[in-house]
Structure formats: C-alpha cells, structure tokens
C-alpha positions in Angstrom: -28.7 11.8 -52.9 -27.7 13.5 -49.8 -27.5 12.1 -46.7 -24.8 11.3 -44.0 -22.8 8.1 -42.7 -25.5 8.1 -40.0 -28.3 7.4 -42.7 -25.9 4.4 -43.6 -25.7 2.9 -40.5 -29.3 3.2 -40.0 -30.2 1.4 -42.8 -27.2 -1.4 -42.3 -28.4 -1.8 -38.5 -32.3 -2.4 -39.2 -31.4 -4.4 -42.6 -34.0 -1.7 -44.3 -32.2 -2.4 -48.1 -33.1 -5.1 -50.5 -31.5 -8.2 -49.8 -32.5 -10.3 -52.5 -29.6 -11.6 -54.2 -27.0 -10.2 -52.5 -23.6 -10.5 -53.9 -20.2 -8.3 -52.8 -19.0 -6.2 -55.8 -17.1 -9.0 -56.6 -20.0 -11.3 -57.5 -19.8 -13.5 -54.4 -23.1 -14.7 -53.1 -24.0 -13.0 -49.8 -26.2 -13.0 -46.7 -26.4 -11.1 -44.0 -26.8 -12.9 -40.5 -25.9 -10.4 -38.5 -25.5 -6.8 -38.6 -23.6 -6.7 -35.5 -23.3 -4.1 -32.5 -23.6 -0.6 -33.7 -20.0 1.0 -31.7 -20.3 4.6 -31.2 -16.7 4.7 -29.8 -13.4 4.0 -32.0 -12.9 1.3 -34.3 -15.2 -0.2 -37.1 -18.7 0.7 -36.7 -20.6 -2.7 -36.1 -18.7 -5.5 -34.2 -19.6 -9.1 -34.0 -21.3 -8.9 -37.3 -21.8 -12.7 -39.1 -22.0 -12.7 -42.4 -21.5 -15.6 -45.2 -19.8 -15.3 -48.5 -19.7 -17.9 -51.1 -19.8 -21.2 -48.7 -17.7 -19.4 -46.0 -19.4 -17.9 -42.6 -17.6 -15.0 -41.2 -17.6 -13.3 -37.7 -16.2 -9.7 -37.3 -16.3 -6.2 -37.9 -18.4 -4.3 -40.6 -16.9 -0.8 -41.7 -19.3 1.6 -43.0 -18.7 4.2 -45.4 -20.2 6.8 -48.2 -17.6 5.8 -50.7 -15.2 2.8 -50.7 -12.5 5.6 -51.1 -13.8 6.9 -47.7 -11.5 4.0 -46.3 -8.0 5.5 -47.5 -9.1 9.7 -46.2 -10.1 8.2 -42.5 -6.9 6.6 -42.4 -8.0 2.8 -41.5 -5.2 1.4 -44.1 -2.8 2.2 -41.5 -4.8 1.5 -38.2 -4.8 -2.1 -37.1 -7.9 -2.2 -35.2 -9.7 -2.3 -38.9 -7.8 -5.7 -39.6 -10.4 -7.6 -38.8 -12.7 -6.1 -41.1 -14.9 -8.9 -42.6 -17.1 -6.6 -45.1 -16.8 -3.2 -46.3 -20.5 -1.6 -46.4 -20.6 1.8 -48.7 -23.1 3.4 -50.6 -20.9 4.1 -53.8 -18.0 1.3 -55.1 -15.6 3.9 -56.1 -12.3 1.9 -55.9 -11.2 -1.7 -55.0 -9.9 -1.7 -51.1 -7.2 -3.7 -50.9 -5.4 -5.1 -47.4 -2.0 -4.9 -46.6 -1.5 -8.7 -47.4 -2.9 -7.3 -51.0 -6.4 -9.1 -50.6 -9.2 -7.6 -51.9 -11.6 -6.6 -48.6 -15.4 -8.1 -49.6 -17.1 -5.0 -50.3 -21.4 -4.2 -50.7 -22.5 -1.3 -52.3 -26.2 -0.5 -51.4 -26.6 2.2 -53.9 -29.3 0.7 -55.9 -30.7 -1.3 -52.7 -32.5 1.5 -50.5 -36.2 2.4 -50.9 -36.5 5.7 -52.5 -39.4 6.2 -49.8 -36.9 5.7 -47.6 -34.9 7.7 -48.4 -37.2 10.7 -49.0 -38.6 10.5 -45.5 -35.5 10.6 -43.7 -34.2 14.0 -46.2 -37.6 15.5 -45.0 -36.8 14.7 -41.6 -33.2 16.0 -41.3 -32.7 18.8 -43.9 -36.6 19.8 -44.2 -37.6 23.3 -43.4 -39.7 22.6 -39.8 -39.2 25.5 -37.2 -39.6 23.7 -34.2 -37.9 19.6 -34.2 -37.6 17.6 -37.5 -40.8 15.6 -36.6 -43.0 18.2 -35.5 -45.5 16.8 -38.3 -45.7 13.4 -36.7 -44.5 13.2 -33.3 -47.9 13.0 -31.9 -48.5 10.4 -34.3 -45.9 8.4 -32.7 -47.6 5.1 -30.2 -47.5 6.1 -26.5 -45.4 3.1 -25.6 -42.6 4.4 -27.6 -42.6 7.6 -26.6 -43.2 6.4 -23.3 -40.1 4.2 -23.6 -37.9 6.9 -25.2 -38.4 9.4 -22.5 -37.8 6.8 -19.9 -34.1 6.5 -21.5 -33.3 9.9 -22.6 -34.5 10.9 -18.7 -32.0 8.8 -17.2 -29.4 10.0 -19.9 -30.1 13.4 -18.6 -29.6 12.2 -15.0 -26.5 10.3 -15.8 -24.8 13.6 -17.1 -25.8 15.6 -14.4 -25.3 13.2 -11.6 -21.1 13.5 -13.1 -21.4 17.0 -11.9 -22.3 15.9 -8.1 -19.9 13.2 -8.0 -17.1 15.4 -9.2 -18.3 18.2 -5.9 -18.5 14.5 -4.0 -15.0 13.9 -4.2 -13.8 17.8 -3.6 -15.9 17.1 -0.1 -14.1 14.2 0.0 -16.9 11.9 -0.4 -18.9 14.0 2.3 -22.5 13.7 0.8 -24.3 16.1 3.5 -21.7 18.8 2.4 -22.5 18.4 -1.3 -25.9 18.3 -1.3 -25.7 21.4 1.0 -23.8 23.4 -1.4 -26.1 22.4 -4.4 -29.3 23.1 -2.5 -28.0 26.6 -1.8 -27.2 27.2 -5.7 -30.8 26.0 -5.9 -32.3 28.4 -3.7 -30.9 30.9 -5.9 -32.4 29.4 -9.1 -30.6 30.9 -12.2 -30.0 34.4 -11.2 -28.4 34.1 -8.1 -27.6 30.5 -8.4 -23.4 31.6 -8.3 -23.1 33.6 -5.6 -25.2 31.2 -3.4 -22.9 28.5 -4.1 -19.7 30.7 -3.6 -21.6 31.6 -0.1 -22.2 27.9 1.0 -18.4 27.1 -0.1 -17.7 29.9 2.0 -19.4 28.7 5.1 -18.7 25.0 5.8 -21.6 22.6 7.3 -19.8 22.0 10.0 -19.1 25.8 11.5 -23.3 25.9 11.2 -23.5 23.0 13.2 -22.0 24.6 16.0 -24.9 27.1 16.1 -28.1 25.1 15.5 -29.7 26.0 18.6 -28.9 30.2 17.8 -31.1 31.2 14.8 -29.6 34.6 15.2 -26.4 33.3 14.8 -27.4 31.4 11.6 -28.8 34.0 9.9 -25.9 36.4 11.0 -23.5 33.7 9.2 -25.0 33.3 6.0 -26.1 36.9 5.8 -22.1 37.7 6.9 -21.0 35.3 4.1 -23.4 36.7 1.3 -21.9 40.2 2.1 -24.7 41.8 3.1 -23.6 43.2 6.7 -20.6 45.3 5.8 -22.6 48.5 6.4 -24.4 50.0 9.5 -28.0 49.7 9.8 -30.8 51.8 11.3 -33.1 48.8 12.1 -32.2 47.0 15.1 -32.3 43.0 13.6 -29.6 43.7 10.6 -27.5 45.6 13.0 -27.9 42.5 15.5 -26.6 39.8 12.7 -23.9 42.8 12.1 -22.5 42.5 15.4 -23.2 38.7 15.8 -21.0 38.3 12.2 -18.3 40.5 13.1 -17.6 38.1 16.4 -18.1 34.8 14.3 -15.9 36.3 11.8 -13.2 36.6 13.5 -13.3 33.6 15.4 -13.8 31.2 12.1 -11.0 33.7 10.1 -13.8 33.8 7.4 -13.8 36.0 3.9 -17.6 36.8 2.8 -18.0 36.8 -0.9 -18.4 40.4 -3.0 -21.7 41.7 -2.4 -22.2 42.8 -6.3 -22.3 39.4 -7.3 -26.0 39.6 -5.7 -28.7 40.7 -8.8 -32.4 41.8 -7.6 -32.6 43.8 -11.5 -35.9 42.9 -12.7 -36.8 40.4 -10.1 -40.2 40.0 -8.4 -39.5 41.2 -4.7 -40.6 37.6 -3.5 -37.2 36.3 -5.1 -34.8 39.2 -3.9 -31.6 37.4 -2.8 -32.3 38.8 0.6 -35.6 36.6 0.9 -33.8 33.5 -0.7 -31.0 34.2 2.0 -34.0 34.2 4.5 -35.5 30.9 3.7 -32.2 29.1 3.5 -31.4 30.4 6.8 -34.6 28.9 8.0 -34.1 25.4 6.4 -30.6 24.8 7.9 -32.0 26.1 11.4 -34.7 23.3 11.5 -32.6 20.7 9.6 -30.2 18.5 10.9 -28.3 16.1 8.4 -30.8 17.0 5.7 -29.6 14.7 3.4 -29.8 11.5 5.5 -33.4 13.0 6.4 -33.9 12.8 2.3 -33.1 8.9 2.4 -34.7 7.8 4.6 -38.1 9.9 3.5 -39.9 7.7 0.8 -43.3 9.9 0.8 -43.1 12.7 -1.7 -45.9 14.6 0.6 -43.6 14.4 3.5 -40.2 15.4 1.3 -42.3 18.4 0.4 -43.0 18.9 4.3 -39.2 19.4 4.3 -39.0 22.3 2.4 -42.9 24.0 3.2 -43.8 26.2 6.2 -39.8 27.2 6.9 -39.9 29.4 10.2 -38.4 33.0 8.2 -37.3 35.2 11.1 -40.4 37.6 11.3 -38.5 40.9 9.9 -38.7 39.5 6.8 -42.6 39.8 6.8 -42.6 43.4 6.3 -39.4 43.6 4.8 -37.6 42.6 1.3 -34.2 44.5 1.9 -32.6 45.4 5.4 -33.9 49.0 6.4 -36.6 49.2 3.9 -40.1 48.6 5.4 -42.6 47.2 2.9 -46.1 46.1 3.2 -46.7 42.6 5.2 -46.5 39.9 3.3 -45.4 36.0 3.9 -42.7 34.9 3.0 -42.4 30.9 2.9 -41.3 29.3 -0.1 -44.1 28.8 -2.6 -45.2 25.5 -4.0 -43.6 26.3 -7.4 -40.1 26.7 -5.4 -40.6 23.7 -3.7 -40.8 21.8 -6.6 -38.1 23.1 -8.2 -36.3 22.4 -5.1 -37.3 18.8 -5.6 -36.8 18.7 -8.8 -33.0 20.2 -9.2 -31.5 19.2 -6.1 -33.5 16.3 -4.2 -34.5 14.2 -7.3 -30.9 14.7 -9.0 -29.4 13.5 -5.1 -31.2 10.6 -5.0 -30.2 9.3 -8.5 -26.5 10.4 -8.0 -26.4 8.2 -4.8 -28.1 5.2 -6.6 -26.0 5.4 -9.4 -22.9 5.6 -7.3 -23.4 3.1 -5.0 -25.3 1.0 -7.2 -28.6 0.7 -5.8 -31.3 0.5 -7.9 -33.9 1.4 -5.5 -32.5 5.5 -4.6 -32.8 5.6 -8.7 -36.4 4.5 -8.8 -37.0 6.5 -5.8 -35.8 9.9 -8.0 -37.7 8.8 -11.2 -40.9 8.4 -8.9 -40.8 11.7 -7.5 -39.9 13.4 -11.0 -43.2 11.7 -12.0 -45.1 13.1 -9.1 -44.0 16.6 -9.8 -45.7 18.7 -11.9 -44.8 19.3 -15.2 -42.4 22.6 -16.1 -43.3 25.5 -18.3 -41.2 27.0 -20.5 -40.7 27.9 -24.2 -39.5 24.4 -25.1 -42.6 22.4 -23.4 -45.3 25.2 -24.8 -44.0 23.9 -28.3 -44.1 20.1 -27.6 -47.5 21.3 -25.9 -48.6 22.8 -28.9 -47.5 19.8 -31.4 -50.0 17.7 -29.6 -48.0 16.2 -26.4 -49.3 16.1 -23.0 -46.7 17.1 -20.7 -48.2 16.4 -16.7 -45.4 15.7 -15.0 -41.7 16.6 -14.6 -40.6 13.2 -15.3 -42.1 14.3 -18.9 -41.0 17.6 -18.9 -37.2 16.9 -18.2 -37.2 14.1 -20.4 -38.8 16.6 -23.5 -35.8 19.3 -22.6 -33.3 16.3 -23.0 -34.8 15.5 -26.7 -34.8 18.8 -27.5 -31.2 20.0 -26.4 -29.4 17.3 -27.0 -31.3 15.6 -30.1 -33.8 17.8 -32.3 -31.5 20.6 -32.1 -28.6 18.5 -33.5 -30.9 16.7 -35.8 -29.8 13.2 -34.3 -32.8 11.7 -35.8 -31.1 8.2 -36.6 -30.0 7.9 -32.7 -33.8 9.2 -31.4 -36.1 6.4 -31.0 -39.1 8.9 -31.8 -37.1 9.3 -35.7 -36.0 5.5 -35.9 -40.2 4.9 -34.8 -41.1 7.6 -37.6 -38.8 6.3 -40.3 -39.6 2.7 -40.0 -41.1 1.3 -42.7 -44.9 0.5 -42.0 
C-alpha cells in the first residue's frame, strides 16, 4: 500500500479502523476510549489519549509511524518528550520497541484493520491524475453546511496570516495604525504591478508631512508626484510645472529624497491604470480624508465605506491627460467600482480584521467578514476553475477562501487536513 503518515493519523483520529477484538502485538486486550488531541507541533502525534490495556486504563500520548522501526530512525529513543507514550500505533510492526528501562512499548498494528475501500478512495484523491484539484470529481457533491463551515475557517486562516504582515509593519511604525494603513493603502493603489513603488513612495512621505498641507491640494499633489520621482524635468504644461516648483520648495523644507522613477511600470497597462492616474487619485483621497483609518473604524455601513473611496475629486488636468505633457481625449479619472472593491478587499477588510485580532475585539473581526460578504467575488483563473467544477462564487468571502483552499491545501494535497477532503473520505 502507498500512503503517507498523514493517512495513518487520519485513520487513528477518526478511529476508521476495525476495532473489533483489538489487541497489542503482544496479545493484550486493547480498547481505545479516546484517540487524543492531534498535535501538529513537536512531540508525540496525539496527546491526552485514553486507552485500556488489559485491566489497566492509561492516559497519555500516542505516537504513530508507518513502521515500528521509524521510532528509532526519527530519533525518539533519546528524546525525553516521548517517554510518556502509552501506545505506539503503526501500520506495520517490523521490530519491537523497547524503552530505556527495558520495557516494551505497547504497540497496535493496523495493517489488517483498514478498510480497502477507504484506502482506495484516499489513494485516488492524493495520488490520482486530477488536473485542477484532487477532489475535482467530488467537491460539488459536498453538502453546503460542510463547505460553508470549512470556507469560513480557512478564510480566517488566510486573514490571520496576512494580518501578521500588518502587525509587523505596525511595530515598525511604533504602533501608529493611521500611518500603517496609509502605507498599505498606497501599495493597494498600485495594485500588483506598481505596488512596490507606491509603498516606497508612501514610506518616503510620512502622513505628518502631508498633514501640514491638508488645505492645499496643489501642495499635496506636488509632494506625492515629487516623491514618486515624476517631477525631475521641465514641463511644457502649466500644471506639472507648478507641481515641480512647489515640490522643489517642499523638498528642501523637509529634506525629502524621491524614489527612483524607473520603478514605475506603464508597459502593457490600460491608460486608466497608469501610475500617474493612480497617484492623482491617491492624492485626491489624501486631500479629502483626514484620519482615514479612524473613519473606517467608525463607519459601519458598507455603502458608506465605498463612499469614502468613490467620487474622488481628481485634479481636472487629468481629465484630458494620462501622462504629463501628453494630451488625450477627455475621460473621467475617478476610481471605478471594481477598483474600490479591490481596496475594500485587500486593505480595509484586512485592517479591520488585524485591528480586531490585535486588540482581541471580535466586533471588528466580524465587520471584516461581513464586508467580504458584501463585495463581489473575484474573477481569476482559480475562481474560474472552481466555478467550472460546480461551485457558486458570489462574494469575496467565498473567492478569498477558495484562493486559500487552492494555494495552501489543494496544491499541496493536504486532503487529510481539509474539511472537504475529510468529508469526501468519510465512510457513508
């Protein structure tokens, strides 16, 4: 049989083996009252198991291996953490296990106690030739409650991992949530292509400097375009030349160093997404939004959150330009609905969750999840694959969870750690 130790863990955890007339390899009567708690960290595999061997009931740890001899190969013989193992559960008992005191560790062999049908379903799932995900033939048949519960769990997993980046940045910013949010929001305005230069620009231009010029949109725009490295030349148009003049004064006043202009990417982008347009929109947001993160914490309705980023008053110059000194046909340059949703998804929801988790306030975590339930689901190759398998993806709550499922479970064939995989394998 071809399987991993994870399969043995799964069989033991859910007691999916023939439990009739259980005996240790030495012939003692054995009964399993509790398989114990699955330990995914260092130490024995299952903690606080309860079993009866002969007339004695034991409480302690259970260790699992494919073969008894793995105990020695894994170095458990000299590890004191394994001294209180009360049962060694193995697929094949190929050598007796002796403790330091010379006594044999009770061993349960499962080789002839696993249902072949269970093994075959596991083998087809993990070692099959599926093209999208291991359970592609079965996932659409999984009941709605199981899917909902599992997607909720792994969405929280995803947000917990992403929030660690937020908290690390928060610590670098000495606990300043507004500054941290401003930096992440800037990176979001760059989307994937220009996220890095946007982030570098924001870090080079603290909000404390922008705050001194809140009443002057021209100076805010000059600071942002100047720090982005777009004001290092002479211009034919009046607007960019005014920005340049303003920036030269402010640069000296605050000893500012702009980022390298070559970091910005225009190639193969729709003009609406050019970094110059995104910077203009970001400047408009800075002008009209004081203490934005505080406003977000206070704003409960999703529509009101959207309004914070919609209808930004971008400088009229950009209505007829996508780049400085290059006139174009008139077109509105406000943030589109999909761009606003991307900001709500990747920055606002993440920060609400991170804030709630950091301060242990469930209210903000619940708000983050509710926000994701009110954002349309993302459209990408992964969500398209799941849709083709029969799953309905209506909200960002679902699409974000499915991204986590695909990238951190399906791609690594962690079917035995996945609520969907366990449900599919579970005997009827």
